[in-house]
C-alpha positions as CSV (number, residue, x, y, z in Angstrom):
1,M,-12.9,14.5,-31.3
2,N,-11.0,13.3,-28.6
3,E,-9.2,9.7,-28.4
4,L,-12.0,8.1,-26.3
5,E,-14.6,9.2,-28.9
6,N,-12.3,7.8,-31.7
7,N,-11.8,4.6,-30.1
8,I,-15.7,4.2,-29.6
9,N,-16.3,5.1,-33.3
10,N,-13.6,3.2,-35.0
11,N,-14.0,-0.3,-36.7
12,N,-13.0,-2.1,-33.6
13,A,-16.6,-3.2,-33.0
14,Y,-17.6,-5.2,-30.0
15,T,-20.5,-7.4,-30.8
16,A,-22.0,-11.0,-30.0
17,D,-19.2,-12.3,-32.4
18,N,-16.5,-11.4,-29.9
19,I,-18.2,-13.3,-27.0
20,Q,-16.7,-16.9,-26.5
21,V,-18.4,-19.5,-24.1
22,L,-16.3,-21.8,-22.0
23,E,-18.4,-23.5,-19.6
24,G,-21.7,-23.3,-17.6
25,L,-22.8,-21.6,-14.3
26,E,-24.0,-24.5,-12.4
27,A,-21.7,-24.6,-9.2
28,V,-21.5,-21.1,-8.2
29,R,-24.4,-21.0,-6.0
30,K,-23.8,-24.3,-4.5
31,R,-19.9,-23.6,-3.9
32,P,-19.7,-19.8,-3.8
33,A,-16.4,-19.8,-1.8
34,M,-14.6,-21.5,-4.6
35,Y,-15.2,-18.4,-7.0
36,I,-15.1,-15.5,-4.5
37,G,-12.9,-16.7,-1.7
38,D,-15.6,-16.7,1.1
39,V,-19.0,-15.6,1.9
40,A,-18.1,-13.2,4.6
41,E,-17.3,-9.6,4.1
42,R,-14.2,-10.3,1.8
43,G,-16.4,-12.5,-0.6
44,L,-19.2,-9.6,-0.6
45,H,-16.8,-6.7,-1.6
46,H,-15.3,-9.0,-4.2
47,L,-18.7,-9.0,-6.1
48,V,-18.1,-5.3,-6.8
49,Y,-14.6,-5.9,-7.8
50,E,-15.5,-8.2,-10.4
51,V,-17.9,-5.9,-11.9
52,V,-15.7,-2.8,-11.6
53,D,-12.8,-5.0,-13.4
54,N,-15.2,-5.2,-16.5
55,S,-15.1,-1.6,-16.7
56,I,-11.3,-1.3,-16.0
57,D,-10.8,-3.7,-18.9
58,E,-12.8,-1.3,-21.1
59,A,-10.7,1.4,-19.9
60,M,-7.4,-0.4,-20.4
61,A,-8.6,-1.2,-24.1
62,G,-9.1,2.8,-24.6
63,Y,-13.0,2.8,-24.5
64,C,-13.8,4.2,-21.1
65,D,-12.5,7.0,-18.9
66,R,-15.1,7.2,-16.2
67,I,-16.7,4.5,-13.6
68,E,-19.1,5.4,-11.1
69,V,-20.0,3.1,-8.1
70,V,-23.1,3.9,-5.9
71,I,-24.1,2.2,-2.8
72,Y,-27.9,2.5,-2.1
73,P,-30.0,2.6,1.3
74,D,-31.0,-0.9,0.8
75,D,-27.2,-2.0,0.4
76,S,-28.0,-2.8,-3.2
77,I,-24.9,-1.2,-5.3
78,S,-24.4,0.0,-9.1
79,V,-21.4,0.2,-11.2
80,K,-21.9,2.3,-14.3
81,D,-19.1,3.1,-16.8
82,N,-19.0,5.0,-20.3
83,G,-17.5,2.2,-22.3
84,R,-18.8,0.6,-25.3
85,G,-21.6,-1.2,-23.5
86,I,-21.9,-5.0,-23.5
87,P,-23.3,-6.3,-26.8
88,I,-27.0,-6.9,-26.7
89,D,-27.2,-8.6,-30.4
90,F,-28.1,-12.0,-30.8
91,H,-25.4,-14.8,-30.0
92,E,-25.9,-17.6,-32.8
93,K,-24.6,-20.4,-30.8
94,E,-26.1,-19.7,-27.5
95,Q,-29.3,-18.8,-29.4
96,R,-29.9,-15.7,-27.0
97,S,-28.7,-12.3,-26.4
98,A,-24.9,-11.7,-25.9
99,L,-25.8,-9.7,-22.7
100,E,-27.8,-12.8,-21.4
101,V,-24.7,-15.1,-22.3
102,V,-22.2,-12.6,-20.4
103,L,-24.5,-12.7,-17.2
104,T,-25.5,-16.3,-17.1
105,V,-22.6,-18.2,-18.4
106,L,-19.4,-18.5,-16.3
107,H,-16.2,-17.7,-18.3
108,A,-18.0,-16.1,-21.1
109,G,-17.1,-12.5,-22.2
110,G,-15.0,-10.5,-24.4
111,K,-11.7,-10.9,-22.4
112,F,-11.4,-14.6,-23.8
113,N,-11.1,-13.0,-27.3
114,K,-7.9,-11.3,-27.8
115,D,-9.5,-9.3,-30.5
116,S,-11.6,-7.6,-27.8
117,Y,-9.2,-7.1,-25.0
118,K,-5.3,-7.4,-25.2
119,V,-5.1,-8.0,-21.4
120,S,-7.8,-8.0,-18.7
121,G,-8.0,-7.7,-14.9
122,G,-10.5,-9.7,-12.7
123,L,-9.8,-12.6,-10.6
124,H,-9.4,-15.7,-12.8
125,G,-12.2,-14.4,-15.2
126,V,-15.2,-15.6,-13.0
127,G,-16.6,-12.0,-13.9
128,V,-20.1,-10.7,-13.7
129,S,-22.0,-13.9,-14.4
130,C,-20.8,-15.0,-10.8
131,V,-22.0,-11.7,-9.5
132,N,-25.3,-12.5,-11.1
133,A,-25.7,-16.0,-9.6
134,L,-25.0,-14.7,-6.2
135,S,-27.5,-11.9,-6.5
136,K,-31.1,-12.2,-5.5
137,H,-31.9,-9.5,-8.1
138,L,-29.6,-7.8,-10.8
139,I,-30.5,-5.3,-13.4
140,A,-28.3,-5.0,-16.5
141,E,-28.6,-1.8,-18.2
142,V,-26.8,-1.0,-21.7
143,F,-26.6,2.2,-23.3
144,K,-25.6,1.8,-26.9
145,D,-25.9,3.3,-30.5
146,G,-28.5,5.8,-28.8
147,K,-30.8,3.3,-27.5
148,H,-31.3,2.1,-23.7
149,Y,-31.6,-1.6,-23.2
150,K,-32.5,-3.6,-20.0
151,Q,-32.5,-7.0,-18.6
152,E,-33.5,-8.3,-15.2
153,F,-32.3,-11.5,-13.2
154,Q,-33.2,-13.3,-10.3
155,F,-30.6,-15.5,-8.5
156,G,-28.8,-15.7,-12.0
157,K,-31.8,-16.5,-14.1
158,P,-33.2,-14.0,-16.7
159,L,-36.9,-12.8,-15.8
160,A,-37.3,-11.9,-19.7
161,P,-35.3,-11.2,-22.6
162,V,-33.2,-8.1,-23.1
163,Q,-35.7,-5.2,-23.9
164,E,-35.2,-1.7,-25.6
165,I,-36.7,0.7,-23.2
166,G,-35.9,4.2,-24.4
167,K,-33.6,6.2,-26.4
168,T,-30.3,7.7,-24.9
169,K,-27.3,10.0,-25.4
170,E,-25.2,7.9,-23.0
171,Q,-22.7,5.2,-23.9
172,G,-21.7,2.3,-21.5
173,T,-23.1,-0.3,-19.0
174,K,-24.9,0.0,-15.7
175,I,-25.1,-3.1,-13.4
176,T,-27.3,-3.0,-10.3
177,F,-27.4,-5.9,-8.0
178,F,-28.5,-6.9,-4.7
179,P,-26.4,-9.6,-3.0
180,D,-28.2,-12.8,-1.9
181,D,-28.5,-12.6,2.0
182,S,-29.3,-16.3,2.0
183,I,-25.8,-16.9,1.0
184,F,-23.6,-14.1,2.5
185,I,-23.1,-13.7,6.0
186,T,-23.4,-10.1,5.7
187,T,-24.8,-7.9,3.0
188,T,-23.6,-4.6,4.4
189,Y,-21.2,-2.9,2.3
190,Q,-18.0,-1.0,4.0
191,Y,-17.5,2.3,2.0
192,E,-13.7,2.5,3.1
193,I,-13.0,-0.9,1.6
194,L,-14.5,-0.2,-1.6
195,A,-13.0,3.4,-1.7
196,T,-9.6,2.2,-1.0
197,R,-9.8,-0.2,-3.9
198,L,-11.0,2.4,-6.3
199,K,-8.4,4.6,-5.3
200,E,-5.7,1.9,-5.9
201,L,-7.2,1.3,-9.3
202,A,-7.1,4.9,-10.0
203,F,-3.5,5.0,-9.4
204,L,-2.8,1.8,-11.5
205,N,-4.8,3.3,-14.5
206,K,-3.7,6.9,-14.9
207,K,-6.1,9.4,-16.4
208,I,-9.5,7.3,-15.5
209,T,-11.9,8.8,-13.0
210,L,-13.3,6.5,-10.5
211,S,-15.9,7.7,-8.1
212,I,-18.0,6.2,-5.0
213,T,-21.0,7.5,-3.4
214,D,-22.8,6.3,-0.4
215,L,-26.5,7.2,-0.4
216,R,-26.7,5.4,3.3
217,N,-24.7,8.3,5.1
218,V,-24.4,12.0,4.7
219,D,-21.8,14.6,5.5
220,D,-22.1,17.6,7.8
221,D,-23.7,19.6,5.1
222,G,-26.2,16.8,4.3
223,N,-24.8,15.6,1.3
224,P,-24.0,11.8,0.3
225,I,-20.5,10.7,1.4
226,S,-18.5,10.4,-1.7
227,D,-15.2,10.4,-3.1
228,T,-13.5,10.7,-6.6
229,F,-10.3,9.4,-7.5
230,Y,-8.2,10.5,-10.6
231,S,-4.5,10.2,-11.1
232,E,-2.8,12.2,-13.8
233,E,0.9,10.5,-13.2
234,G,-0.4,6.9,-12.2
235,L,2.4,5.1,-10.3
236,K,4.4,8.4,-9.7
237,D,1.4,9.6,-7.8
238,F,0.9,6.2,-6.3
239,I,4.5,6.0,-4.8
240,Q,4.2,9.6,-3.4
241,Y,0.9,8.7,-1.7
242,L,2.4,5.5,0.0
243,D,5.6,7.2,1.1
244,R,4.1,10.2,2.6
245,G,5.1,8.9,6.1
246,R,8.6,8.4,5.4
247,E,11.4,10.7,4.9
248,K,12.9,10.4,1.4
249,I,16.5,10.5,0.3
250,M,15.9,11.4,-3.2
251,E,13.9,14.5,-4.7
252,T,11.8,12.4,-7.2
253,P,11.2,8.8,-7.7
254,I,12.7,6.8,-10.4
255,Y,10.2,6.0,-13.0
256,M,10.8,3.2,-15.7
257,E,8.3,2.1,-18.4
258,G,8.8,-0.3,-21.4
259,E,7.3,-3.2,-23.3
260,K,8.8,-6.5,-24.6
261,S,7.0,-9.4,-26.1
262,N,3.8,-7.6,-25.8
263,V,4.2,-7.4,-21.9
264,P,4.1,-3.8,-21.0
265,V,6.1,-3.1,-17.8
266,E,5.9,-0.3,-15.6
267,I,8.0,0.4,-12.5
268,V,8.5,3.3,-10.0
269,M,10.9,3.2,-7.1
270,Q,12.3,5.5,-4.6
271,Y,14.5,4.9,-1.5
272,N,13.7,6.4,2.1
273,T,15.4,6.4,5.5
274,S,13.2,3.5,6.8
275,F,14.7,-0.1,7.5
276,T,12.0,-1.9,5.6
277,E,11.4,-3.2,2.1
278,N,8.0,-2.2,0.8
279,I,7.6,-3.7,-2.8
280,H,4.1,-3.8,-4.1
281,S,3.7,-6.0,-7.7
282,Y,0.7,-6.2,-9.8
283,V,-0.5,-8.0,-12.7
284,N,-3.5,-6.7,-14.8
285,N,-4.3,-4.5,-11.7
286,I,-4.4,-7.6,-9.4
287,N,-2.1,-7.1,-6.3
288,T,0.1,-10.2,-6.3
289,I,0.6,-10.2,-2.7
290,E,2.7,-13.5,-2.8
291,G,4.9,-12.0,-5.6
292,G,6.0,-14.0,-8.5
293,T,8.3,-14.0,-11.5
294,H,7.8,-10.4,-12.2
295,L,9.2,-9.7,-8.6
296,T,11.8,-12.0,-9.0
297,G,13.0,-10.4,-12.3
298,F,12.9,-6.9,-10.8
299,R,15.0,-8.0,-7.5
300,R,17.5,-9.5,-9.7
301,A,18.0,-6.5,-12.0
302,L,18.0,-4.1,-9.0
303,T,20.7,-6.4,-7.1
304,N,22.9,-6.7,-10.3
305,T,22.5,-3.3,-11.6
306,L,23.3,-1.5,-8.3
307,K,26.1,-3.9,-7.4
308,R,27.7,-3.3,-10.7
309,Y,27.4,0.6,-10.6
310,A,28.9,0.5,-7.0
311,T,31.7,-1.7,-7.8
312,N,32.5,0.5,-11.0
313,S,32.5,3.5,-9.0
314,K,34.7,2.0,-6.3
315,M,32.1,2.6,-3.6
316,L,32.5,-0.8,-2.1
317,E,36.3,-0.7,-1.2
318,K,35.7,0.0,2.3
319,L,33.4,-2.6,2.7
320,E,35.6,-5.0,1.2
321,K,38.6,-4.3,3.4
322,Q,36.1,-4.7,6.6
323,K,35.3,-8.1,4.8
324,I,31.6,-7.2,4.7
325,D,29.7,-8.7,1.9
326,I,26.8,-7.2,0.1
327,S,23.5,-9.2,-0.1
328,G,20.4,-8.8,-1.9
329,D,18.4,-7.7,1.4
330,D,20.8,-4.4,1.4
331,F,19.7,-3.2,-1.8
332,R,16.0,-3.3,-0.9
333,E,16.4,-1.9,2.6
334,G,14.5,1.4,2.6
335,L,13.1,0.8,-0.9
336,T,9.5,1.4,-1.9
337,A,8.8,0.3,-5.3
338,I,5.6,-0.6,-7.5
339,I,5.8,-3.0,-10.2
340,S,3.0,-3.3,-12.9
341,V,2.9,-5.7,-15.6
342,K,0.1,-6.6,-18.1
343,V,0.2,-10.1,-19.2
344,Q,-2.3,-11.5,-21.9
345,E,-2.6,-14.7,-20.1
346,P,-1.5,-14.9,-16.5
347,Q,-0.9,-17.9,-14.7
348,F,-1.6,-17.7,-10.8
349,E,-0.1,-19.9,-8.3
350,G,0.3,-19.8,-4.6
351,Q,-1.9,-20.2,-1.4
352,T,-4.2,-17.4,-2.3
353,K,-3.7,-17.6,-6.1
354,T,-2.0,-14.3,-6.2
355,K,1.6,-15.2,-7.3
356,L,2.5,-14.9,-10.9
357,G,3.8,-18.2,-12.5
358,N,4.6,-17.1,-16.1
359,S,8.3,-18.0,-16.5
360,E,8.6,-15.7,-19.4
361,V,7.9,-12.6,-17.5
362,E,10.9,-13.0,-15.2
363,G,13.3,-12.4,-18.1
364,I,11.4,-9.6,-19.6
365,V,11.2,-7.5,-16.3
366,S,14.7,-8.2,-15.6
367,Q,16.1,-7.0,-18.7
368,L,13.9,-3.9,-19.2
369,A,14.5,-2.8,-15.7
370,S,18.3,-3.4,-15.8
371,E,18.6,-1.3,-19.1
372,M,16.4,1.4,-17.5
373,L,18.0,1.6,-14.1
374,S,21.4,1.5,-15.6
375,F,20.7,4.5,-17.9
376,Y,19.0,6.4,-14.8
377,L,22.1,5.8,-12.6
378,E,24.5,7.0,-15.4
379,E,22.5,10.2,-16.0
380,N,21.7,11.0,-12.1
381,P,25.0,10.5,-10.1
382,K,24.1,12.5,-7.3
383,D,21.0,10.1,-6.6
384,A,23.1,7.1,-7.4
385,R,25.6,7.9,-4.7
386,E,22.8,8.3,-2.3
387,I,21.4,5.0,-3.1
388,V,24.7,3.1,-2.8
389,N,25.5,4.9,0.5
390,K,22.0,3.7,1.8
391,V,23.0,0.3,0.6
392,I,26.3,0.3,2.4
393,L,24.9,1.5,5.8
394,A,22.4,-1.5,5.2
395,A,25.1,-3.9,4.9
396,T,27.2,-2.7,7.9
397,A,23.9,-2.8,10.1
398,R,23.2,-6.3,8.7
399,H,26.8,-7.5,9.8
400,A,26.1,-6.1,13.2
401,A,22.7,-7.8,13.4
402,R,24.3,-11.3,12.5
403,R,25.2,-11.9,16.1
404,A,22.1,-10.5,17.6
405,R,20.0,-12.7,15.2
406,E,21.8,-15.9,16.6
407,L,20.6,-14.9,20.0
408,V,17.1,-15.4,19.3
409,Q,17.1,-18.9,17.7
410,R,14.9,-21.3,19.3
411,K,17.9,-23.2,21.0
412,G,18.4,-19.5,22.7
413,V,20.3,-18.7,25.6
414,F,18.0,-16.5,27.7
415,N,17.7,-19.4,30.3
416,S,18.4,-23.1,30.9
417,G,14.9,-24.0,29.4
418,G,15.4,-22.0,26.3
419,L,12.1,-20.3,27.0
420,P,11.6,-16.7,28.3
421,G,11.2,-16.7,32.3
422,K,8.0,-14.8,32.2
423,L,6.2,-17.2,29.9
424,A,3.5,-19.3,31.5
425,D,3.3,-22.2,28.9
426,C,0.5,-24.5,28.4
427,S,0.9,-28.3,28.8
428,S,-0.3,-29.2,25.3
429,K,2.3,-29.4,22.6
430,N,0.0,-29.5,19.5
431,A,0.5,-26.1,18.1
432,E,-2.8,-26.2,16.3
433,E,-4.6,-26.1,19.7
434,C,-2.3,-23.9,21.6
435,E,-2.7,-20.1,22.0
436,L,-0.3,-17.5,23.1
437,Y,-1.5,-14.5,25.0
438,L,0.7,-11.4,24.6
439,V,-0.6,-9.3,27.6
440,E,0.2,-6.0,28.5
441,G,1.7,-5.6,31.9
442,D,2.7,-8.0,34.7
443,S,-0.4,-7.1,36.6
444,A,-2.8,-8.1,33.8
445,G,-0.5,-11.1,32.9
446,G,-0.8,-12.4,36.6
447,T,-4.8,-12.2,36.5
448,A,-4.5,-14.0,32.8
449,K,-2.3,-16.8,34.5
450,Q,-4.8,-17.5,37.0
451,G,-7.7,-17.1,34.7
452,R,-6.7,-19.1,31.6
453,D,-7.0,-23.0,30.8
454,S,-3.4,-23.9,31.2
455,R,-4.0,-26.9,29.0
456,Y,-4.0,-24.9,25.8
457,Q,-3.5,-21.2,26.9
458,A,-0.1,-19.7,27.4
459,I,0.5,-16.2,28.9
460,L,3.4,-13.9,28.1
461,P,3.3,-10.5,29.8
462,L,5.0,-7.7,28.1
463,R,6.3,-4.8,29.9
464,G,5.4,-1.3,28.7
465,K,5.5,-0.4,25.1
466,I,7.5,-2.5,22.8
467,L,10.2,-0.9,20.6
468,N,8.5,1.0,17.4
469,V,10.1,-1.3,14.7
470,E,9.1,1.0,12.0
471,K,11.9,3.4,13.2
472,A,14.4,0.9,14.1
473,M,17.5,-1.2,12.4
474,Q,17.3,-4.7,12.4
475,H,20.0,-5.4,14.9
476,R,18.2,-2.9,17.3
477,V,15.0,-5.0,17.0
478,L,16.6,-8.0,17.8
479,E,18.4,-6.5,20.7
480,S,15.1,-5.7,22.2
481,E,14.2,-7.8,25.4
482,E,10.6,-8.0,24.8
483,I,10.9,-8.7,21.2
484,K,13.5,-11.6,21.8
485,N,10.9,-12.9,24.2
486,I,8.2,-13.0,21.5
487,Y,10.6,-14.7,18.9
488,T,11.6,-17.3,21.6
489,A,8.3,-18.0,22.9
490,L,7.1,-18.6,19.5
491,G,9.7,-21.0,18.7
492,V,10.5,-19.4,15.2
493,T,13.8,-18.6,13.7
494,I,14.8,-16.0,11.3
495,G,17.7,-15.7,8.7
496,T,18.8,-18.1,6.1
497,E,22.1,-17.9,3.7
498,E,19.8,-16.6,1.0
499,D,17.6,-14.1,3.0
500,S,18.8,-12.6,6.5
501,K,15.1,-11.7,7.1
502,A,13.5,-15.0,6.2
503,L,11.0,-16.6,8.8
504,N,11.0,-20.1,9.5
505,I,7.9,-21.1,11.2
506,D,8.1,-24.9,10.9
507,K,8.6,-25.0,14.8
508,L,5.7,-22.4,15.6
509,R,4.4,-23.4,19.0
510,Y,1.1,-21.7,18.8
511,H,-1.5,-21.3,16.0
512,K,-3.4,-18.6,17.8
513,I,-1.2,-15.5,18.9
514,I,-3.5,-13.1,20.6
515,I,-2.8,-9.4,21.5
516,M,-4.4,-8.6,24.9
517,T,-4.1,-4.8,25.8
518,D,-6.0,-2.6,27.9
519,A,-9.3,-0.8,26.3
520,D,-7.9,2.7,26.4
521,V,-5.5,4.8,24.2
522,D,-2.4,3.4,25.7
523,G,-3.7,0.0,25.1
524,S,-4.5,0.7,21.5
525,H,-1.1,2.1,21.0
526,I,0.7,-0.9,22.4
527,A,-1.7,-3.2,20.4
528,T,-0.7,-1.1,17.3
529,L,3.3,-1.4,18.0
530,I,2.8,-5.1,18.4
531,L,0.9,-5.2,15.1
532,T,3.6,-3.1,13.6
533,F,6.1,-5.7,14.7
534,F,4.3,-8.6,13.3
535,F,3.5,-6.8,9.8
536,R,7.2,-5.8,9.2
537,H,8.9,-9.0,10.7
538,M,6.4,-11.8,10.8
539,K,4.0,-11.0,8.1
540,E,3.6,-14.7,7.2
541,L,1.9,-15.3,10.6
542,I,-0.7,-12.6,9.6
543,E,-1.2,-14.2,6.2
544,K,-1.7,-17.5,7.6
545,G,-4.3,-16.2,10.0
546,Y,-2.7,-16.8,13.2
547,I,-2.8,-13.3,14.7
548,Y,-5.7,-12.0,16.6
549,I,-6.9,-9.2,18.9
550,A,-8.8,-10.0,22.2
551,T,-11.7,-7.7,22.9
552,P,-12.2,-7.0,26.6
553,P,-15.3,-5.3,27.6
554,L,-15.3,-1.4,28.1
555,Y,-18.1,-1.4,30.8
556,L,-19.5,-3.5,33.7
557,I,-23.0,-2.6,34.5
558,K,-24.7,-3.5,37.8
559,K,-28.0,-3.3,39.3
560,G,-28.6,-5.6,42.4
561,K,-27.4,-8.9,41.5
562,D,-27.7,-8.3,37.7
563,E,-24.5,-7.9,36.1
564,R,-24.0,-7.0,32.4
565,Y,-20.8,-6.4,30.2
566,A,-20.8,-3.8,27.4
567,W,-18.1,-3.7,24.4
568,S,-19.5,-0.3,23.1
569,E,-21.0,3.0,24.2
570,K,-24.3,1.9,22.3
571,E,-24.4,-1.3,24.0
572,R,-23.8,0.3,27.4
573,Q,-26.7,2.6,26.9
574,E,-28.9,-0.3,25.7
575,I,-28.3,-2.2,28.8
576,V,-28.9,0.9,31.1
577,N,-32.1,1.8,29.4
578,E,-33.1,-2.1,29.7
579,L,-32.1,-2.2,33.6
580,T,-33.6,1.0,34.5
581,Q,-36.8,1.0,32.2
582,N,-35.5,3.5,29.8
583,G,-33.9,5.8,32.5
584,S,-36.7,6.3,34.7
585,N,-35.3,4.3,37.7
586,E,-31.5,4.6,38.1
587,A,-31.4,3.8,41.7
588,G,-28.9,1.2,42.6
589,L,-27.3,1.3,39.1
590,H,-23.5,1.2,38.9
591,V,-21.5,1.7,35.8
592,Q,-17.9,0.7,35.9
593,R,-15.6,1.7,33.1
594,Y,-12.8,-0.6,32.8
595,K,-9.5,1.4,32.2
596,G,-7.3,-1.8,32.3
597,L,-7.4,-5.5,32.3
598,G,-6.1,-5.5,35.9
599,E,-9.2,-4.1,37.2
600,M,-11.1,-7.5,36.2
601,N,-10.4,-10.4,38.6
602,D,-9.5,-13.8,36.9
603,E,-13.1,-15.0,36.7
604,Q,-14.2,-12.0,35.0
605,L,-11.3,-12.0,32.5
606,W,-11.9,-15.6,31.7
607,S,-15.6,-15.2,31.1
608,T,-15.5,-12.1,29.0
609,T,-12.3,-12.3,27.0
610,M,-10.6,-15.6,27.4
611,D,-13.2,-18.4,27.2
612,P,-13.6,-19.7,23.8
613,K,-17.4,-20.2,24.1
614,Q,-17.9,-16.6,24.9
615,R,-15.0,-14.4,23.9
616,T,-15.1,-12.3,20.5
617,L,-11.4,-12.5,18.9
618,R,-10.8,-10.2,16.1
619,Q,-8.6,-11.9,13.5
620,I,-6.1,-9.8,11.7
621,T,-6.0,-10.1,8.0
622,I,-4.5,-8.0,5.0
623,D,-7.0,-7.5,2.4
624,N,-5.1,-4.6,0.8
625,A,-1.3,-5.0,1.4
626,T,-0.5,-2.0,-0.2
627,E,-2.9,0.1,2.0
628,A,-1.6,-1.6,5.0
629,D,2.1,-0.7,4.3
630,R,1.0,2.9,4.0
631,V,-1.3,3.0,7.2
632,F,1.7,1.5,9.4
633,S,4.4,3.7,8.2
634,M,2.2,6.5,8.5
635,L,0.9,6.0,12.0
636,M,4.6,4.6,13.3
637,G,6.9,6.9,11.2
638,D,8.4,10.3,11.6
639,E,6.1,12.4,9.6
640,V,3.5,14.2,11.7
641,P,1.1,16.0,9.1
642,P,-0.2,12.6,7.6
643,R,-0.7,10.9,11.0
644,R,-2.7,14.0,12.1
645,E,-4.8,14.1,9.0
646,F,-5.4,10.5,9.3
647,I,-6.5,10.6,13.0
648,E,-8.7,13.7,12.2
649,K,-10.6,11.7,9.5
650,H,-11.2,8.6,11.7
651,A,-11.4,10.2,15.1
652,K,-15.2,10.3,14.8
653,Y,-15.4,6.5,14.3
654,A,-12.9,5.7,17.2
655,N,-13.3,5.2,20.8
656,V,-11.1,8.0,22.0
657,D,-10.4,7.9,25.6
658,I,-8.6,11.1,27.2
């Protein structure tokens, strides 16, 4: 009998007595965004995460090792696990089944009872009851003690009590639900978004199999699109996956695992030749994108431990002679690290409620990381020297960057006005209504200047492809003329005594920063270079929702006096069919493929791409910071095979213009 079966059959029964009720479910349908973030695509996918998190909790407690997600052709979705099964017995206090309580009462579940779960994931415990409230139909099936149970709900309300509908050899829970299209803007699930999260969960919870099947789409062999994720080594596999696009300076990652005061801590880290810091932190499987006390504890331990080792080994004497000091930034340059902690009662803070606030965790992580890292450095002197040499290189480069950084401050020295000469500024000084267009090339920049509304739209033409910051030291980034122009136009400053890379956006001059490039391969490359710069050096602007991409049309279709624009191949074909009566009369039809913004006159550019009443802007968001980090490093880094693999996988979805 394996460990999983032992856990299922032991005395730690999971019954109605384990279910504690904290409050009712009245407000979820009235104010759904309060519970799941929004009612757009992000909130829709969050429903799935809540159900999956319940299954992950079973896995973390040792009762489940398989979770299956299926997307059906009608965009309903199911999550099935092989855990203990949600209790179906009678709940004395609520006078109904425990299953019904879990599905109809907010904050009801075993995760509030420490005897059932030591720790649990999920976002603030809104749980499956919230999913039920926001579904027009939900079917809960429980496979338990040889019996198959079922209960159905509409808009969060039970249609009938739980019923036994047959015998079974299975064990676990299956939740199938149909999101309410009267609440959600879209009810179409994106396979890649869900698959990315399941892959992340597989890395964070080793030896658990997670699968996803999309019955809406088939592969070249006619089989449904599907993926299965399993990680034998957990975070060790995760960091190798994240760093595939970077050149490593050590053969194997440093892995640290320990527990103190009932807080398990798992850390993996490795250095590479890049110039960016990539630390990803998790609490109970939640990606804490704003950091928190666990991240602070790790950074403190890293700085103090490495500095102590470098000092004792006399490797810093050369820097001391040059009067170059070492800062915390230097120890994290070129570092990829993943910190995962499990906390019984996490307290989340910050703008997006993804910043850990538990003060005790800082000391726990700091002490454990310091002890384990010290031991590693003593046992692996070759790796230790490589790391310290990397730190010394970072300190030397930072010293060289100091003067370059001072040149890009808001009171800059570029011209007497303090703003780039190419900037066509707007007349408004209200940052909330001001827009800055970063435009590819002087020609398109000139057209945009003529077509814009100068009251609130500013234009900054960029010459050619800007520097690839993924491969450049910070002082090289700050010496780039185009990047200096972006800094000064925006009005932001960088660098403080505590953090040389800190961004101060108090004087940000525009709250919409719009990347506008040609609708071809070169334009896409330039847009990616600009996005990489913002992601690596101004991520806060993305997090605050200030970065957008303009969507100029791909085609102009004319027949007689009728002119139409198309933004996709499908749209072009539909317009052609409409204007020619399904292709039977193409006389006088002219289709122009726009290769560049400069091919449009100012009126066309305004009406299609810049007029707020008609344009389409794509707002850049970071739903998964870990995956975004991997994709940017892979696309813009030195390693070719991962980039080729990515392009081949996604080419059929892309608009490739050769």
